[in-house]
C-alpha positions as CSV (number, residue, x, y, z in Angstrom):
1,M,65.0,124.5,-27.9
2,P,65.4,121.7,-30.5
3,L,62.0,120.3,-31.4
4,P,62.9,116.6,-30.9
5,K,64.4,117.4,-27.6
6,R,61.2,119.1,-26.5
7,F,59.2,116.1,-27.5
8,L,61.5,113.7,-25.7
9,E,61.3,115.8,-22.5
10,L,57.5,115.9,-22.6
11,A,57.4,112.1,-23.2
12,E,59.7,111.5,-20.2
13,A,57.5,113.8,-18.0
14,R,54.1,112.5,-19.2
15,P,54.7,109.2,-21.0
16,S,51.1,107.9,-20.8
17,E,49.5,110.9,-22.5
18,V,48.1,110.3,-26.0
19,F,50.2,112.2,-28.6
20,L,49.0,110.6,-31.9
21,W,45.7,109.4,-33.3
22,F,46.3,107.4,-36.5
23,E,43.7,105.3,-38.3
24,G,41.7,104.6,-35.1
25,Q,44.8,103.8,-33.0
26,E,46.2,105.9,-30.2
27,L,49.9,106.2,-29.6
28,T,51.3,107.7,-26.3
29,R,54.1,110.1,-26.0
30,G,56.1,107.4,-24.2
31,A,55.6,104.8,-27.0
32,L,56.6,107.2,-29.8
33,A,59.6,108.3,-27.8
34,T,60.7,104.7,-27.3
35,S,60.4,104.0,-31.0
36,A,62.4,107.2,-31.8
37,L,65.2,106.2,-29.4
38,R,65.3,102.7,-31.0
39,V,65.8,104.3,-34.3
40,S,68.6,106.3,-32.7
41,G,70.2,103.1,-31.3
42,F,70.0,101.4,-34.7
43,L,71.7,104.4,-36.4
44,Y,74.5,104.3,-33.8
45,S,75.0,100.6,-34.6
46,L,75.8,101.5,-38.2
47,A,78.8,103.6,-37.0
48,L,77.8,106.5,-39.2
49,E,79.7,109.8,-38.9
50,P,78.1,112.6,-36.8
51,G,75.8,114.6,-38.9
52,A,75.3,111.8,-41.4
53,R,72.3,112.3,-43.7
54,V,69.4,109.9,-43.1
55,G,66.7,109.8,-45.8
56,V,63.0,109.1,-45.2
57,M,60.7,108.3,-48.0
58,L,57.5,107.3,-46.2
59,M,53.8,108.0,-46.4
60,N,52.1,109.6,-43.4
61,R,52.6,107.0,-40.6
62,P,54.0,107.0,-37.0
63,E,57.2,105.5,-38.2
64,F,58.0,108.8,-40.1
65,L,57.9,110.6,-36.8
66,A,60.1,107.9,-35.1
67,V,62.7,108.2,-37.8
68,W,62.6,112.0,-37.7
69,F,63.1,112.3,-33.9
70,G,65.4,109.3,-33.7
71,T,67.7,110.6,-36.5
72,N,68.0,113.9,-34.7
73,A,68.5,112.3,-31.3
74,A,71.5,110.4,-32.8
75,G,73.0,113.7,-33.9
76,M,72.3,113.1,-37.6
77,T,70.5,115.1,-40.3
78,L,67.1,114.1,-41.6
79,V,66.5,114.4,-45.4
80,P,62.7,113.9,-46.2
81,F,62.0,112.9,-49.7
82,N,58.8,113.3,-51.6
83,A,57.3,109.8,-51.8
84,A,56.2,110.5,-55.4
85,L,59.8,111.0,-56.6
86,R,61.0,108.7,-59.4
87,G,63.8,108.5,-61.9
88,D,66.2,111.4,-62.4
89,D,64.5,113.5,-59.7
90,L,65.0,110.9,-57.0
91,D,68.5,110.1,-58.2
92,Y,69.5,113.8,-58.2
93,Q,68.2,114.4,-54.7
94,L,69.9,111.2,-53.3
95,R,73.2,112.2,-54.8
96,H,72.9,115.9,-54.0
97,S,72.0,115.3,-50.3
98,K,74.7,112.6,-49.9
99,T,72.1,110.4,-48.2
100,R,73.7,107.4,-46.4
101,I,70.7,105.4,-45.4
102,L,67.1,105.5,-46.6
103,F,63.9,104.5,-44.7
104,V,61.5,103.8,-47.6
105,E,57.9,102.6,-47.8
106,A,58.1,98.9,-48.7
107,A,55.3,99.3,-51.2
108,L,57.4,101.9,-53.1
109,L,60.5,99.7,-53.5
110,P,59.4,98.1,-56.9
111,A,58.9,101.6,-58.3
112,V,62.2,103.0,-57.2
113,A,64.4,99.9,-57.3
114,G,66.1,100.9,-60.5
115,V,67.2,104.3,-59.0
116,L,68.4,102.7,-55.7
117,E,70.5,100.2,-57.6
118,N,72.6,103.2,-58.8
119,H,73.5,103.9,-55.1
120,E,75.4,100.8,-54.0
121,D,76.6,102.4,-50.8
122,L,73.1,103.3,-49.7
123,A,71.6,101.2,-46.9
124,I,67.8,100.6,-47.4
125,V,65.3,100.0,-44.6
126,A,62.0,98.7,-45.8
127,V,59.1,100.0,-43.7
128,G,55.5,98.9,-43.6
129,G,55.8,95.6,-45.5
130,E,58.1,92.8,-46.5
131,A,61.8,93.6,-46.8
132,P,63.2,92.3,-50.2
133,E,66.7,90.8,-50.3
134,G,69.3,93.5,-49.8
135,T,67.2,95.6,-47.6
136,I,66.8,95.9,-43.8
137,P,63.4,95.0,-42.3
138,W,61.8,97.6,-40.0
139,A,61.6,94.9,-37.3
140,I,65.3,95.1,-36.8
141,V,65.1,98.8,-36.2
142,A,62.1,98.4,-33.9
143,S,63.9,95.9,-31.7
144,S,67.2,97.8,-31.4
145,K,68.5,98.9,-28.1
146,P,67.5,102.6,-27.4
147,G,70.3,105.0,-28.0
148,A,71.5,107.9,-26.0
149,I,70.7,111.5,-27.0
150,S,73.6,113.1,-28.8
151,D,75.1,116.4,-27.7
152,R,74.6,117.6,-31.2
153,L,70.9,117.9,-30.4
154,R,71.2,121.6,-29.7
155,D,70.2,124.9,-31.2
156,G,72.1,125.9,-34.3
157,E,73.1,122.4,-35.4
158,I,71.5,121.1,-38.6
159,M,68.2,119.4,-38.1
160,E,67.1,118.7,-41.7
161,I,67.8,119.3,-45.4
162,V,64.4,119.9,-47.0
163,Y,64.1,120.2,-50.8
164,T,61.9,122.9,-52.3
165,S,59.0,121.9,-54.5
166,G,60.8,122.8,-57.7
167,T,57.7,124.5,-59.3
168,T,59.9,127.1,-61.0
169,S,63.4,125.5,-61.1
170,R,65.4,122.4,-60.0
171,P,64.7,121.7,-56.3
172,K,67.2,123.2,-53.8
173,G,68.2,121.7,-50.5
174,V,67.3,124.1,-47.7
175,V,69.3,123.7,-44.4
176,W,67.0,123.8,-41.4
177,R,68.7,124.3,-38.0
178,F,67.5,123.4,-34.6
179,G,65.7,126.2,-32.7
180,L,64.1,128.1,-35.5
181,M,61.2,125.8,-36.2
182,S,60.5,125.5,-32.4
183,M,60.3,129.2,-32.1
184,I,58.1,129.7,-35.2
185,A,55.8,126.9,-34.0
186,E,55.5,128.3,-30.5
187,V,54.6,131.8,-31.8
188,L,52.1,130.5,-34.3
189,A,50.4,128.2,-31.8
190,L,50.0,131.2,-29.5
191,H,48.7,133.3,-32.4
192,L,46.1,130.7,-33.2
193,G,45.1,130.2,-29.5
194,L,46.2,126.6,-29.3
195,D,46.9,124.8,-26.0
196,S,47.2,121.3,-24.6
197,S,43.5,120.6,-25.2
198,D,43.8,120.9,-28.9
199,R,44.3,118.2,-31.5
200,L,46.0,119.3,-34.7
201,M,45.1,117.5,-37.9
202,T,47.8,116.8,-40.4
203,V,46.5,116.0,-43.9
204,L,49.6,117.2,-45.9
205,P,52.5,114.8,-46.5
206,L,55.0,114.8,-43.6
207,F,57.9,115.4,-46.0
208,H,56.4,118.9,-46.6
209,G,57.3,121.8,-44.4
210,N,53.7,122.7,-43.7
211,A,53.0,119.3,-42.2
212,Q,56.2,119.4,-40.2
213,L,55.2,122.8,-38.9
214,S,51.8,121.4,-37.8
215,T,53.8,118.6,-35.9
216,A,55.9,121.3,-34.3
217,M,52.9,123.3,-33.2
218,T,51.5,120.2,-31.7
219,I,54.6,119.7,-29.6
220,M,55.1,123.3,-28.6
221,C,51.5,123.7,-27.4
222,E,51.6,120.3,-25.7
223,G,48.6,119.1,-27.6
224,S,48.0,116.0,-29.6
225,M,48.0,115.1,-33.3
226,L,45.6,113.5,-35.7
227,L,47.7,112.1,-38.6
228,V,45.8,111.2,-41.8
229,P,47.5,108.9,-44.3
230,R,46.6,111.2,-47.2
231,F,44.2,114.1,-47.9
232,T,40.8,112.8,-49.2
233,V,38.0,115.2,-50.1
234,S,35.3,112.6,-49.5
235,R,36.4,111.5,-46.1
236,F,38.0,114.7,-44.7
237,W,35.2,115.8,-42.4
238,E,34.4,112.2,-41.3
239,L,38.1,111.7,-40.2
240,A,38.1,115.1,-38.5
241,R,35.1,114.1,-36.5
242,K,36.3,110.6,-35.6
243,G,39.8,112.0,-34.6
244,G,38.5,115.0,-32.7
245,A,40.5,117.5,-34.6
246,T,40.3,121.1,-33.4
247,E,42.8,122.7,-35.8
248,V,44.1,121.9,-39.3
249,N,46.7,123.3,-41.6
250,F,45.6,123.8,-45.2
251,L,46.8,125.0,-48.5
252,G,44.5,126.9,-50.8
253,P,44.0,124.0,-53.3
254,L,42.8,121.7,-50.6
255,L,40.4,124.2,-49.2
256,T,39.0,124.8,-52.7
257,M,38.4,121.1,-53.2
258,L,36.4,120.9,-50.0
259,H,34.5,124.1,-50.9
260,N,33.6,122.7,-54.3
261,Q,31.8,119.7,-52.7
262,P,28.0,119.7,-52.7
263,P,26.7,121.4,-49.5
264,G,25.3,119.1,-46.8
265,D,23.2,119.5,-43.7
266,T,26.1,118.5,-41.4
267,D,28.8,120.7,-42.9
268,S,29.1,122.8,-39.7
269,D,28.8,119.8,-37.5
270,N,32.6,119.3,-37.0
271,P,35.0,119.9,-34.2
272,I,37.5,122.0,-36.1
273,R,37.5,125.6,-34.9
274,V,40.5,127.1,-36.7
275,A,42.3,126.4,-40.0
276,F,45.6,127.9,-40.8
277,S,45.9,128.2,-44.6
278,A,48.2,129.6,-47.2
279,A,47.1,130.7,-50.7
280,T,43.5,130.9,-49.7
281,P,41.3,132.2,-52.5
282,A,39.7,135.4,-51.2
283,P,36.4,134.9,-53.0
284,I,35.6,131.8,-51.0
285,H,37.3,132.6,-47.7
286,E,34.3,133.8,-45.7
287,A,31.9,131.5,-47.5
288,F,34.0,128.5,-46.4
289,E,34.0,129.8,-42.8
290,Q,30.3,130.3,-42.7
291,R,29.5,126.9,-44.2
292,F,31.9,124.9,-42.0
293,G,31.6,126.9,-38.8
294,L,35.3,127.7,-38.3
295,T,37.9,130.5,-38.6
296,V,40.4,130.5,-41.5
297,V,43.6,132.3,-40.7
298,E,45.6,133.2,-43.8
299,G,49.4,133.1,-43.6
300,Y,52.4,133.2,-45.9
301,G,55.8,131.5,-45.8
302,L,58.5,129.7,-47.7
303,T,60.3,126.4,-47.3
304,E,63.4,128.5,-46.6
305,T,61.9,130.6,-43.8
306,G,58.8,128.9,-42.3
307,I,55.9,131.3,-41.8
308,N,56.5,135.0,-42.1
309,T,53.1,136.7,-41.9
310,A,49.7,135.8,-40.6
311,N,46.3,137.6,-40.3
312,P,44.9,138.2,-36.9
313,M,42.5,135.6,-35.5
314,D,39.9,138.3,-34.8
315,P,37.7,138.7,-37.9
316,A,37.2,142.4,-37.0
317,R,41.0,143.0,-37.4
318,R,42.0,140.8,-40.3
319,K,41.9,141.7,-44.0
320,V,40.6,138.9,-46.2
321,G,42.7,138.7,-49.3
322,S,45.9,139.7,-47.5
323,I,48.6,137.5,-46.1
324,G,48.5,139.5,-42.8
325,L,51.1,141.2,-40.7
326,A,54.7,140.3,-40.1
327,L,55.2,137.8,-37.2
328,P,57.5,139.1,-34.4
329,Y,60.6,136.9,-35.2
330,N,61.0,138.5,-38.6
331,E,60.8,141.9,-40.3
332,V,59.0,142.0,-43.7
333,A,59.3,144.7,-46.3
334,I,58.6,145.4,-50.0
335,L,61.8,146.1,-51.9
336,G,62.4,147.6,-55.3
337,E,65.0,146.7,-57.9
338,D,67.6,148.8,-56.1
339,L,66.8,147.1,-52.7
340,E,65.1,150.3,-51.5
341,E,62.1,149.9,-49.2
342,L,59.0,150.9,-51.1
343,R,56.2,153.0,-49.6
344,P,52.8,151.5,-49.0
345,G,50.8,150.8,-52.1
346,R,53.8,150.2,-54.4
347,A,54.4,146.6,-55.6
348,G,57.8,145.0,-55.3
349,E,59.5,141.9,-53.9
350,I,58.6,140.5,-50.6
351,C,61.7,140.3,-48.5
352,V,62.4,139.3,-44.9
353,R,65.1,139.6,-42.4
354,P,65.5,138.4,-38.7
355,T,64.7,140.4,-35.6
356,A,66.6,139.9,-32.3
357,M,64.1,137.2,-31.4
358,T,65.7,134.7,-33.8
359,D,69.0,134.8,-31.9
360,G,71.1,134.4,-35.0
361,L,69.2,131.4,-36.4
362,M,67.4,133.0,-39.3
363,Q,70.6,134.5,-40.5
364,R,72.0,131.0,-41.1
365,I,69.3,130.0,-43.6
366,E,71.2,128.6,-46.6
367,Y,71.1,126.1,-49.5
368,V,73.2,123.0,-49.0
369,D,76.5,123.0,-51.0
370,D,75.3,126.0,-53.1
371,P,77.0,129.2,-51.9
372,D,76.1,131.0,-55.1
373,A,72.4,130.3,-54.7
374,T,72.7,131.3,-51.0
375,A,74.3,134.6,-51.9
376,T,71.5,135.2,-54.4
377,L,69.0,134.4,-51.7
378,W,70.6,136.9,-49.3
379,R,71.2,140.3,-50.8
380,G,71.6,143.6,-48.9
381,G,70.9,142.0,-45.6
382,W,67.5,140.8,-46.8
383,L,66.3,137.3,-47.7
384,H,64.7,137.6,-51.1
385,T,61.5,135.5,-51.5
386,G,61.1,135.8,-55.3
387,D,57.5,136.8,-54.7
388,E,55.8,140.0,-55.7
389,G,53.7,141.8,-53.1
390,V,52.4,145.1,-51.7
391,M,52.0,146.5,-48.2
392,D,49.2,148.9,-47.1
393,E,49.4,151.8,-44.6
394,E,48.5,149.5,-41.7
395,G,51.3,147.0,-42.4
396,F,49.2,144.3,-44.0
397,F,50.8,142.5,-46.9
398,T,49.2,141.1,-50.0
399,F,50.8,138.5,-52.1
400,L,50.6,139.2,-55.8
401,D,52.5,136.4,-57.6
402,R,55.8,134.6,-58.0
403,K,58.0,137.1,-59.8
404,K,58.6,134.6,-62.6
405,D,54.8,134.1,-63.0
406,V,53.8,137.8,-63.3
407,I,52.2,138.4,-66.7
408,R,53.0,141.6,-68.5
409,R,50.2,142.8,-70.8
410,R,50.0,146.1,-72.5
411,G,52.2,147.8,-70.0
412,E,50.3,146.3,-67.0
413,N,51.4,143.7,-64.6
414,I,48.9,140.9,-64.0
415,A,49.3,138.6,-60.9
416,S,48.3,135.1,-62.2
417,Q,47.3,133.9,-58.8
418,Q,44.7,136.7,-58.4
419,V,43.1,135.6,-61.7
420,E,43.3,131.9,-60.6
421,H,41.6,132.7,-57.3
422,V,38.8,134.4,-59.1
423,L,38.3,131.5,-61.5
424,L,38.4,129.0,-58.6
425,G,35.4,130.8,-57.1
426,H,33.3,129.7,-60.1
427,P,31.2,126.6,-59.0
428,K,32.1,124.7,-62.3
429,V,35.9,125.1,-62.0
430,G,37.9,122.5,-60.1
431,Q,41.5,123.5,-60.9
432,V,43.1,126.3,-62.9
433,A,46.5,127.6,-64.0
434,V,46.8,131.1,-65.6
435,L,49.9,131.8,-67.7
436,G,51.2,134.3,-70.2
437,I,51.6,133.3,-73.8
438,A,53.3,135.3,-76.6
439,S,51.0,137.1,-78.9
440,E,51.6,138.1,-82.6
441,L,52.4,141.6,-81.4
442,G,55.3,140.4,-79.2
443,E,53.6,140.9,-75.9
444,E,51.8,138.5,-73.5
445,E,48.2,137.4,-73.6
446,V,46.5,135.6,-70.7
447,L,45.7,131.9,-71.0
448,A,43.6,130.0,-68.5
449,L,44.0,126.2,-68.3
450,V,40.9,124.9,-66.6
451,V,39.9,121.5,-65.2
452,P,36.1,121.8,-65.1
453,L,33.9,120.1,-62.6
454,E,31.0,120.2,-65.0
455,P,30.5,121.6,-68.5
456,V,31.2,125.3,-68.8
457,T,31.9,127.7,-71.7
458,P,34.8,130.1,-72.2
459,E,32.3,132.9,-72.6
460,E,30.8,132.0,-69.2
461,L,34.2,132.1,-67.5
462,A,35.2,135.3,-69.2
463,A,32.0,137.0,-68.1
464,Y,32.5,135.8,-64.6
465,C,36.0,137.2,-64.5
466,A,34.9,140.5,-66.1
467,E,32.6,141.1,-63.1
468,R,35.4,140.6,-60.6
469,L,38.6,141.8,-62.3
470,A,40.0,144.9,-64.1
471,A,39.3,144.5,-67.8
472,F,43.0,144.1,-68.7
473,K,43.3,141.1,-66.3
474,V,40.5,139.0,-67.9
475,P,41.9,136.0,-69.7
476,E,41.3,136.0,-73.5
477,W,42.4,132.4,-74.0
478,Y,40.7,129.3,-72.4
479,R,41.7,125.7,-72.7
480,F,39.9,122.9,-70.9
481,V,42.1,120.0,-69.8
482,D,41.5,116.8,-67.8
483,E,44.3,117.4,-65.3
484,L,47.2,119.7,-64.4
485,P,50.6,118.6,-63.2
486,T,50.7,119.3,-59.5
487,T,52.9,118.7,-56.5
488,P,51.7,116.3,-53.7
489,T,50.3,119.4,-51.9
490,G,48.2,120.5,-54.8
491,R,50.4,123.3,-56.2
492,V,50.4,123.5,-60.0
493,K,53.9,122.9,-61.5
494,K,54.0,125.9,-63.8
495,A,57.6,125.2,-64.9
496,V,56.3,121.9,-66.4
497,L,53.5,123.7,-68.2
498,K,55.8,126.4,-69.5
499,A,58.2,123.8,-70.9
500,R,55.4,122.5,-73.2
501,N,55.4,123.7,-76.8
502,N,51.7,123.0,-77.2
503,L,50.5,124.9,-74.2
504,A,47.7,126.8,-76.1
505,E,46.9,124.0,-78.5
506,G,43.1,123.7,-78.7
507,A,42.5,126.9,-76.7
508,V,39.6,129.2,-77.6
509,K,40.1,132.9,-77.8
510,I,37.4,135.3,-76.5
511,N,37.1,138.9,-77.6
512,V,37.1,140.3,-74.0
513,T,36.2,143.8,-75.2
514,T,32.7,142.5,-76.0
515,I,32.1,141.3,-72.4
516,T,34.0,143.8,-70.3
517,R,32.5,147.1,-69.2
518,D,35.5,149.2,-70.3
519,T,38.2,148.8,-72.8
520,P,41.2,146.8,-71.6
């Protein structure tokens, strides 16, 4: 069932139930549904064509959800934009998506005005503040007559165009269709043991697939939602307590930031019982659980596919460091260069394909207006993730690295993420990016770019790695930096780093053979 339709049905059946807790205010299902249908009515009044693309460039706020559900209720396609986009990046995505109307944070308008002027046919709705001349105030939308639900709100029709993060190449517009997210969310909510008593905390930006999945799980388990304007390390646990959160979706960098905070006597005094997290550093996984009194469930997925694998909830069955088992709506395998399925223990590309459970929806995953990229994505009946991984005898998968980020040193493949996770376990390390740099011998050497939390030496970090990694994986180059370029969800933009000519400038080289126990 389409996600917005499920929400509207629940709102009609139980309008007085609280659905959303936001900055101390409660919003019922009925109130949010009314707001969504007013957005729908406003869009109808513009006489846009069926399926027209409606952009949203908002921070985490209830209006984002109203625009999302209202756009879909009107039979139109939502295009969520990263609120940090500026210049050429924003201009490209507006043009590529053929967005007709944009709901934008009023506070962002001065920063993006120059770009929006290049799109004369684009209608602009200012949200959360004063509407400058030439824009439409949110008050007009909020006072519109509620619109009817379009017959396009059905499984298989296009729900959204979501842009990839662009960490390795120019962002691609992924077509999401109704039905798939609902099914993924329902299965995952069941996997995590969520029900109507749960309150799911959303700290990631709503334009991001992870946060939208959290919203979808809230709807499908008939629970409620704690929406936080932005992730903040210092106030995270305070907000979780005030909002009564029982579940939260994380990404590894956010979990690491919380772990790196000084321990406190009240760390375990919080209502969260389960955290679903991707890219969780294995060295701190169990320590985080013990400290904060919750269960961390590691999973794996893509913007294109949603969540593909997850570890069991039961600590006795899971495998820390793995991304878990394939979820029932998709088959997952490790393929070689000739598209053959590799036996357990052999590294290759993580690939997925649908099972009968998806009812034809997963097969229609595509990039908007890019048949060549779609054909590259789907080869031999499998969707190719571009990620390296390995499967064990029990069907548990381990993510190794993005194929483009694998470092090849002296005939060995090094997963940069594994090295990063080890370094992130050091108490003096805040952020890190591990990359390959060319050596004088024509092969790659390993460089660690480190944002320290407090003074630390390259020798100290190299020794720390040597105790936890094979000798050939220990970085020999270390450079300390004040910050790394990241996406709004904390992922390092390695494509930006690799484009820099001075990547190793100022780096210190360590003779790793003097600190490792065997020769690399």
